[in-house]
C-alpha positions in Angstrom: 208.1 323.2 -40.2 206.5 321.0 -42.7 203.2 319.0 -42.5 201.7 316.1 -44.3 198.1 315.3 -45.2 197.6 311.5 -44.6 194.7 309.6 -46.2 193.5 306.2 -44.8 192.6 303.9 -47.8 189.1 303.1 -46.4 185.6 303.7 -47.6 184.8 306.8 -45.6 182.0 309.5 -45.7 182.6 312.5 -47.9 183.2 314.7 -44.8 186.3 312.6 -43.9 189.2 313.9 -46.0 192.8 313.8 -44.9 194.5 314.1 -41.4 197.4 316.5 -40.7 200.5 315.2 -39.0 203.9 316.8 -38.2 207.1 315.5 -39.9 209.8 314.6 -37.4 213.2 316.1 -38.3 214.6 312.6 -38.6 212.2 311.9 -41.5 212.3 315.2 -43.4 214.3 313.8 -46.3 212.3 310.5 -46.5 208.9 312.0 -47.0 207.3 311.9 -50.5 203.8 312.0 -51.8 202.2 308.6 -52.3 204.4 307.0 -49.7 203.0 304.6 -47.0 203.4 305.9 -43.4 202.3 304.7 -40.0 200.6 307.3 -37.8 198.9 307.5 -34.4 195.1 307.6 -34.8 193.0 307.7 -31.6 194.5 305.0 -29.4 196.2 302.9 -32.0 198.6 303.1 -35.0 197.2 303.1 -38.6 198.8 302.9 -42.0 198.0 305.6 -44.4 199.2 307.3 -47.6 200.7 310.7 -47.9 198.5 312.8 -50.1 200.3 316.1 -50.0 203.1 318.0 -48.2 202.6 321.6 -47.1 204.2 324.4 -45.0 200.9 325.3 -43.2 198.0 323.6 -41.5 194.7 324.6 -40.0 195.2 322.2 -37.1 196.7 323.9 -34.0 200.4 322.8 -33.5 199.8 321.7 -29.9 197.0 319.3 -30.9 198.9 317.8 -33.9 200.7 314.5 -33.6 203.7 313.3 -35.5 204.3 310.5 -37.9 205.4 307.3 -36.1 207.1 305.5 -39.0 207.9 305.9 -42.7 208.3 303.4 -45.4 210.7 305.1 -47.9 210.7 302.1 -50.3 206.9 301.9 -50.4 205.8 304.8 -52.6 202.8 302.9 -54.0 200.6 305.8 -55.3 202.2 307.4 -58.3 202.0 311.1 -59.1 199.7 310.3 -62.0 197.3 308.6 -59.6 197.5 311.5 -57.1 196.4 313.8 -59.9 193.6 311.5 -60.9 192.5 311.3 -57.3 192.3 315.1 -57.0 190.1 315.2 -60.1 187.9 312.3 -58.9 187.4 314.1 -55.6 186.4 317.2 -57.4 184.2 315.5 -60.0 182.4 313.0 -57.8 182.5 314.4 -54.2 183.9 311.0 -53.0 186.2 311.0 -50.0 189.9 310.5 -50.7 189.8 307.4 -48.5 187.2 305.8 -50.8 189.3 306.7 -53.8 192.6 305.4 -52.3 190.8 302.2 -51.3 190.4 301.5 -55.0 193.9 302.5 -55.9 195.6 300.1 -53.6 194.7 296.4 -54.1 194.1 294.0 -51.2 197.4 292.4 -50.3 197.3 288.6 -50.0 198.8 287.3 -46.8 201.8 285.6 -48.6 202.6 288.7 -50.7 204.2 292.0 -49.8 204.1 295.3 -51.6 207.0 295.7 -54.1 209.9 298.0 -53.1 210.4 301.0 -55.4 212.9 303.7 -55.8 211.7 307.0 -54.2 213.9 309.1 -56.5 211.1 309.8 -59.0 210.7 313.2 -60.5 207.5 315.0 -59.5 205.2 315.4 -62.4 203.4 318.6 -63.2 199.7 319.0 -63.6 198.4 317.3 -66.8 198.0 319.0 -70.1 194.4 319.1 -71.1 194.9 318.3 -74.8 193.7 314.7 -75.2 193.6 313.4 -78.7 190.2 311.7 -78.9 189.0 309.7 -81.9 185.6 308.1 -82.5 185.3 304.9 -84.6 181.8 303.7 -85.6 181.9 300.2 -87.1 178.9 298.5 -88.7 180.3 295.1 -88.3 181.6 293.6 -85.0 184.5 291.9 -86.7 185.8 295.3 -87.8 185.7 296.4 -84.2 187.7 293.4 -83.1 190.3 293.9 -85.9 190.8 297.5 -84.8 191.4 296.5 -81.2 193.8 293.7 -82.2 195.7 296.0 -84.6 196.1 298.8 -81.9 197.2 296.3 -79.3 199.7 294.6 -81.5 201.9 297.7 -81.8 203.6 296.8 -78.5 202.7 300.2 -77.0 201.0 300.4 -73.6 197.3 300.0 -74.5 194.4 300.0 -72.0 191.2 298.4 -73.3 188.2 299.4 -71.1 185.2 297.1 -71.5 181.7 297.4 -70.1 181.3 294.0 -68.5 183.1 290.8 -67.5 181.7 288.9 -70.5 183.5 291.2 -72.9 186.6 291.1 -70.8 186.7 287.3 -71.0 186.0 287.4 -74.7 188.7 289.9 -75.6 191.3 288.2 -73.4 190.9 285.1 -75.6 191.6 286.9 -78.8 194.5 288.8 -77.2 196.3 285.9 -75.4 199.3 288.1 -74.3 197.1 290.6 -72.6 196.7 291.1 -68.8 193.3 291.2 -67.2 192.2 293.3 -64.3 188.5 293.1 -63.2 186.3 291.8 -60.4 186.4 288.2 -61.7 189.9 287.9 -60.3 190.5 286.8 -56.7 192.8 288.9 -54.4 195.9 286.9 -55.3 195.5 287.2 -59.1 194.4 290.8 -58.8 197.5 291.7 -56.8 199.7 289.9 -59.3 198.2 291.9 -62.1 198.6 295.1 -60.1 202.3 294.3 -59.4 203.1 293.7 -63.1 201.5 297.0 -64.0 203.3 298.7 -61.2 206.6 297.4 -62.5 205.8 298.4 -66.1 205.7 294.8 -67.4 202.2 294.9 -69.0 201.7 296.2 -72.5 198.0 295.3 -73.1 195.6 295.6 -70.2 191.9 294.6 -70.5 189.6 295.5 -67.7 186.5 297.3 -66.5 186.4 300.9 -65.2 188.8 300.6 -62.3 191.6 299.4 -64.6 192.0 303.1 -65.5 193.2 303.8 -61.9 196.2 301.4 -61.9 199.8 302.6 -61.4 200.9 302.7 -65.0 204.4 304.1 -65.9 203.0 305.3 -69.1 199.9 304.9 -71.4 200.1 305.3 -75.1 196.4 304.5 -76.0 193.1 304.0 -74.2 190.4 302.1 -76.1 186.9 302.5 -74.7 185.3 299.4 -76.2 181.6 299.5 -76.9 181.5 303.1 -75.9 177.8 303.5 -76.2 177.0 300.6 -73.8 175.1 302.1 -70.8 177.2 300.0 -68.4 180.0 302.5 -68.9 177.7 305.2 -67.7 176.2 303.2 -64.8 177.4 304.5 -61.5 177.0 301.6 -59.0 180.4 301.4 -57.5 182.8 303.7 -55.7 184.0 306.2 -56.7 180.9 307.3 -58.5 182.1 308.3 -61.9 181.1 307.8 -65.6 183.8 305.7 -67.3 183.7 307.9 -70.4 184.7 311.0 -68.4 187.3 309.2 -66.4 188.9 307.8 -69.6 189.1 311.3 -71.0 190.8 312.6 -67.9 193.3 309.7 -67.7 194.1 310.1 -71.4 194.9 313.8 -70.8 197.0 312.9 -67.7 199.2 310.5 -69.6 199.0 312.4 -72.9 197.6 309.3 -74.5 195.3 308.8 -77.5 191.7 308.0 -76.6 189.8 305.8 -79.0 186.0 305.6 -78.5 185.1 302.4 -80.4 181.8 300.6 -81.0 178.9 300.0 -83.3 177.6 303.4 -82.3 178.7 306.3 -80.1 176.8 308.0 -77.2 175.4 311.4 -77.9 177.7 313.0 -75.3 180.8 311.6 -76.9 179.6 312.5 -80.4 179.0 316.1 -79.3 182.5 316.3 -77.9 184.1 314.8 -81.1 182.1 317.2 -83.4 184.4 320.0 -82.3 186.9 318.3 -84.6 184.8 316.5 -87.2 187.8 314.8 -88.7 188.1 312.8 -85.4 184.8 310.9 -86.2 185.4 307.8 -88.4 182.4 305.9 -89.7 183.6 302.6 -91.2 180.8 301.2 -93.4 180.4 297.6 -94.5 180.2 296.6 -98.1 176.8 294.8 -97.9 174.2 295.6 -95.3 171.7 293.1 -94.0 168.1 294.0 -95.0 165.9 296.1 -92.6 162.1 295.9 -92.6 159.9 298.0 -90.4 156.5 296.4 -89.7 153.8 298.6 -88.2 152.1 296.8 -85.3 148.8 298.4 -86.1 148.7 296.1 -89.2 148.4 293.1 -86.8 145.9 294.9 -84.5 143.6 295.4 -87.6 143.8 291.7 -88.2 142.9 291.1 -84.5 146.3 289.6 -83.8 148.6 290.2 -80.8 150.9 293.1 -81.6 153.7 291.5 -79.5 153.5 288.0 -80.9 151.2 288.0 -83.9 149.9 284.9 -85.6 151.6 285.8 -88.9 154.9 285.7 -87.1 154.2 282.3 -85.6 153.3 280.9 -89.0 156.7 282.2 -90.3 158.6 280.6 -87.4 156.9 277.2 -87.7 158.6 276.7 -91.1 161.5 274.3 -90.6 163.7 276.4 -93.0 163.6 279.4 -90.7 166.4 280.0 -88.3 165.8 283.1 -86.2 166.8 285.2 -83.3 163.9 286.8 -81.5 164.9 289.8 -79.4 162.7 290.9 -76.5 164.3 292.9 -73.8 161.9 292.3 -70.9 162.9 289.8 -68.2 160.6 287.5 -66.3 157.0 286.6 -67.0 155.3 289.9 -66.4 156.9 293.3 -65.8 154.1 295.0 -64.0 151.7 293.7 -61.3 149.0 296.1 -60.1 145.5 296.3 -58.7 142.9 297.0 -61.4 140.9 299.2 -59.0 143.2 301.4 -56.9 146.5 301.0 -58.8 148.4 299.4 -55.9 151.8 297.8 -56.9 153.8 295.3 -54.8 157.2 296.8 -53.9 160.3 295.3 -52.2 160.6 296.0 -48.5 164.4 296.0 -48.8 165.1 298.4 -51.6 161.6 299.8 -52.6 161.9 298.6 -56.2 158.9 297.2 -58.1 158.4 293.4 -58.1 158.3 291.4 -61.3 156.6 288.0 -61.9 159.3 285.3 -62.4 157.2 282.1 -62.1 154.2 282.9 -64.3 150.8 283.8 -62.8 150.8 281.1 -60.1 154.3 281.6 -58.8 156.5 284.1 -56.9 157.3 287.7 -57.3 161.0 288.8 -57.4 162.6 292.1 -56.8 164.4 293.2 -60.0 167.2 294.8 -57.9 168.0 292.8 -54.8 166.2 289.5 -55.9 164.1 289.3 -52.7 161.2 286.9 -53.1 157.5 287.4 -52.3 154.2 285.6 -52.9 151.5 286.9 -55.2 148.6 288.2 -53.1 145.2 286.7 -53.5 143.7 290.2 -53.2 144.8 293.8 -53.1 146.1 294.6 -49.6 144.7 298.2 -49.9 141.2 297.8 -51.3 140.7 294.0 -51.1 140.0 293.8 -54.8 140.6 290.2 -55.9 141.5 291.1 -59.5 145.3 291.5 -59.5 146.3 292.6 -63.1 149.4 291.4 -64.9 150.6 293.5 -67.8 153.7 293.9 -70.0 154.5 290.2 -70.7 158.2 289.3 -70.1 160.4 287.1 -72.2 159.6 283.9 -70.3 155.9 284.4 -71.0 156.6 284.9 -74.7 158.8 281.8 -74.6 155.9 279.8 -73.1 153.5 281.0 -75.8 156.0 280.0 -78.5 156.1 276.5 -77.1 152.4 276.1 -77.8 153.1 276.3 -81.5 156.8 275.1 -81.9 158.4 272.0 -80.4 160.7 272.7 -77.4 163.5 270.9 -79.4 163.4 273.9 -81.9 163.5 276.8 -79.4 166.1 278.0 -76.9 165.6 280.7 -74.3 168.8 282.7 -73.6 168.9 285.4 -70.9 171.3 286.1 -68.1 169.2 283.9 -65.8 168.7 281.1 -68.4 172.1 280.9 -70.0 172.7 277.5 -71.4 174.7 278.3 -74.5 176.1 274.9 -75.4 173.1 273.6 -77.5 171.2 276.5 -79.1 168.3 275.5 -81.4 167.2 277.0 -84.8 165.1 279.6 -83.0 166.7 281.6 -80.1 164.6 284.0 -78.0 166.7 286.2 -75.8 167.6 289.6 -74.3 170.6 291.7 -75.2 172.6 289.3 -73.1 172.2 286.7 -75.8 173.9 288.6 -78.6 177.5 287.5 -78.0 176.6 283.8 -77.7 174.7 283.4 -80.9 176.3 281.8 -84.0 175.1 284.5 -86.4 176.3 282.6 -89.4 173.3 280.2 -88.9 170.7 283.0 -88.3 168.9 284.2 -91.4 166.2 286.3 -89.6 166.3 288.6 -86.6 162.9 289.7 -85.2 162.7 292.5 -82.7 159.4 292.3 -80.7 157.9 295.5 -79.3 160.7 297.6 -80.6 159.3 300.7 -78.8 160.0 299.4 -75.3 162.6 302.0 -74.5 160.6 304.8 -76.2 157.9 304.3 -73.6 160.4 305.0 -70.8 160.2 308.7 -69.5 163.8 309.6 -70.2 165.3 312.1 -72.7 167.8 309.3 -73.7 165.2 306.7 -74.6 165.6 307.1 -78.4 169.4 307.0 -78.0 169.2 303.7 -76.1 166.9 302.3 -78.8 169.4 303.1 -81.5 172.3 301.7 -79.6 170.5 298.4 -78.9 169.5 297.9 -82.5 172.9 298.8 -83.8 174.5 296.3 -81.4 172.3 293.5 -82.8 172.6 294.6 -86.4 176.4 294.7 -86.4 176.5 291.0 -85.5 174.2 289.9 -88.4 175.7 288.4 -91.6 175.1 290.2 -94.9 172.4 288.0 -96.3 170.1 288.1 -93.3 167.1 290.3 -92.5 166.0 292.1 -89.4 162.3 292.7 -88.8 161.3 295.6 -86.4 157.7 295.3 -85.1 156.9 298.9 -84.0 154.1 301.2 -83.2 156.1 304.2 -84.5 157.7 303.2 -87.9 158.3 307.0 -88.6 160.2 307.6 -85.4 163.5 309.5 -86.2 165.7 306.9 -84.5 164.1 304.1 -86.4 164.4 306.0 -89.7 168.0 306.8 -89.0 168.7 303.2 -88.3 166.9 301.8 -91.4 168.5 304.4 -93.7 172.0 304.1 -92.3 172.2 307.8 -91.6 173.0 308.2 -87.9 174.9 311.5 -88.3 171.6 313.3 -89.2 170.0 311.8 -86.2 172.8 312.9 -83.9 172.5 316.5 -85.2 168.7 316.5 -84.7 169.0 314.9 -81.2 171.6 317.5 -80.1 169.4 320.4 -81.3 166.5 319.0 -79.3 168.6 318.6 -76.2 170.0 322.1 -76.5 166.5 323.5 -76.8 165.4 321.6 -73.7 168.6 322.2 -71.7 169.4 318.5 -71.4 172.9 317.0 -71.3 175.5 317.4 -72.7 174.4 321.1 -72.5 173.6 320.8 -68.8 174.4 318.5 -65.8 172.0 316.3 -63.7 172.9 315.4 -60.2 170.8 313.1 -58.0 170.8 313.3 -54.2 169.3 310.4 -52.2 168.9 309.7 -48.6 166.9 307.4 -46.2 165.3 308.7 -43.1 163.5 306.8 -40.4 161.1 309.6 -39.8 158.9 310.9 -42.6 158.3 314.4 -41.3 162.0 315.1 -40.4 163.0 313.7 -43.8 160.6 316.0 -45.6 161.9 318.9 -43.6 165.5 318.1 -44.5 164.5 317.9 -48.2 162.8 321.3 -48.1 165.8 322.9 -46.3 168.3 321.3 -48.8 166.3 322.6 -51.8 166.1 326.0 -50.1 169.9 326.0 -49.6 170.5 325.0 -53.2 168.2 327.7 -54.5 170.1 330.3 -52.4 173.4 328.9 -53.7 172.3 329.1 -57.3 171.2 332.7 -56.8 174.5 333.7 -55.1 176.6 332.1 -57.8 174.4 333.6 -60.6 174.0 330.0 -61.9 170.9 328.7 -63.8 170.0 325.7 -61.7 167.0 324.0 -60.3 166.3 321.4 -57.6 163.1 319.4 -57.3 162.0 316.5 -55.0 161.4 313.4 -57.1 158.9 311.7 -54.8 156.4 314.2 -53.1 155.1 311.1 -51.3 158.3 309.2 -50.3 158.2 305.4 -50.6 158.9 303.3 -47.5 161.0 300.2 -47.1 162.5 298.4 -44.1 165.3 300.9 -44.0 163.0 303.9 -43.8 161.6 306.5 -46.1 163.4 307.2 -49.4 163.9 310.8 -50.5 165.5 312.0 -53.7 166.3 315.4 -55.2 167.1 316.0 -58.8 169.4 318.9 -59.6 169.9 320.4 -63.0 172.7 323.0 -63.8 173.0 324.7 -67.1 175.2 325.4 -68.8 177.4 322.6 -67.6 179.9 324.0 -65.0 182.4 321.7 -63.3 183.5 324.3 -60.7 179.9 324.8 -59.5 179.3 321.1 -59.4 182.4 320.6 -57.2 181.1 323.3 -54.8 177.7 321.5 -54.6 179.4 318.5 -52.9 180.6 320.7 -50.1 177.2 322.2 -49.7 175.4 318.9 -49.2 175.8 317.0 -45.9 177.4 313.6 -45.9 174.0 311.9 -45.2 173.1 312.6 -48.8 174.2 310.0 -51.4 175.3 312.0 -54.5 175.1 310.5 -58.0 176.5 312.7 -60.8 175.0 312.1 -64.3 172.6 309.5 -63.1 171.6 306.8 -65.6 168.3 306.2 -63.8 166.7 309.6 -63.2 163.5 308.4 -61.6 164.3 305.2 -59.8 
């Protein structure tokens, strides 16, 4: 007798995998992996997808129920997708239901799933010989030309972008392309899915989940702006880094993988260094000028190191057209008591508040956008002196307006995004870069260049280099970029100013190997919320003990530490986190960890935010 493992395409906990059912003799010849079936579940019938077919089952035969109905013409999950699903489950610990929920689009009421022939030849496991290439361009126009040239060859090319803005931008310069991202409603998304399912799309532009669609074949995958941290951000299910997913999908389809951008992430650079000929650095003929300015020079002159008077005098000149880059949102990034150090935090998500309406206005949570009022005194020690520090971009903008007419200055952030009438001076965050007409900008000024270096993360210098390179690649040849910095001799800034990133990558990889940081190890973050503080701490201690025993039994070098010895509290309960590090990197051990941790733990592999 044969059995099938059926997966329900719903967002389910990790502990819920597949359900075993018997195959009636009348349906033995109809059953295929990836097919839709109707099965009894509790007191009703549910539609699921056949994940696998086997001759054995751990469920007693007397307790097992049979398939109620098959849909032979609805084999909607391809063998490629099944292979990718198995890898995703192993790499992320996500339930198969959660993964299949992403694979199948929501079907609009007026539409039906397309009929397909079930006589497809079963594919073997993928060959792990992906041909990966890394292209570093020093001008954004060269990046676009490369993407255009690859897409014009009429092969099936998938362009994976970090955000919706880039997706919209590329779809305009590639008018015959097909888009698949969250900006589409269910009807348009289903239409795109159906074209891909029927093999009618040659160029597909989309965010991460566009890699999970039912392609007949893929010739090339272009990971656009590869170093953009949005590719690495894990904030949607299944929790997977886009770079790792793209590499596996490329190997599954035996496609070429092009990592393209104005810089490459350290992880990708390390992988490509195994074959140095796969790294292509395309230089520009003339580089814009780079000037490093030590902020201590302004301090000696008793000027503000963030917005010095000398800079204001330069900007007042009518002949100056400038982009001022400052990557801090709001008015002030930190609000705290000058006596006891108390900080206001959001009751919903426990994130720190920022000041959005200057000193007299409201506080806003940087994550869930919940509002709160600024207290008149510290609620812990009654100190009336609430201190505001780290001025944000709106505070800098208000200071500029004291010296320069409002008709000459534009503020451009994700929240303040009027792009139709930009003035001669634009102050903005990284969000502003694609909207600026760089032909009109003769100076770019980076305020407080060291912002990311102050962040306690081993990737802080990498993030700094990527941000600077993204801005620099957009500038025209005759312009100048001024970097106001406390650390003009920092290796990342020296590499940027001397146009020698390769030496910086080598140095950075040596440092990371010495400290056992990725890509030579793996970080995994466990998070949970508990209503009771004591029971939560007890669960954390027990989990850390279980992990230590596991590492010892497996002879693995690993560590697990609690991130917050005193857990923060929100309306949902007390927040607990454990940071796990495994070295050297071992995918088999990581997969086994997911089975060790209970489903109450939220698991984030390769977390972008280690401490939040």
